C-alpha positions, 0 to 999 in steps of 0.5 A: 562148923556153920560152913560145913568144914567140920561135922559134929559127932556124939561119941562115948569117952572113957573117964575115971568115973566111967563112960560119958557122952561127948561131942567131937568135931570131925573134919569133913573130908568132902568139904572143898577146904579139906586138904588131904595127905599133907606132909609134915613140912607142908603142915608146918608151912601152912601153920607158919603162913599166918593164915590160921592165926589162932591155930598157928599159936597151937603148933609149938604147944602140940609139938612140945607135948 
């Protein structure tokens, strides 16, 4: 976020108790590190490369949801 890779944005989320303000982080599509239109195979290859150390542990959890 300090590097500008993500933009913090306030949104309204719907909960069982009603709407609440929440902050979300959206990818900055104009940042030089943004990769657009990656195939599923390319995404998996990037995750498995180890360059995204903490993120790479999330892929199996995401797929198995």
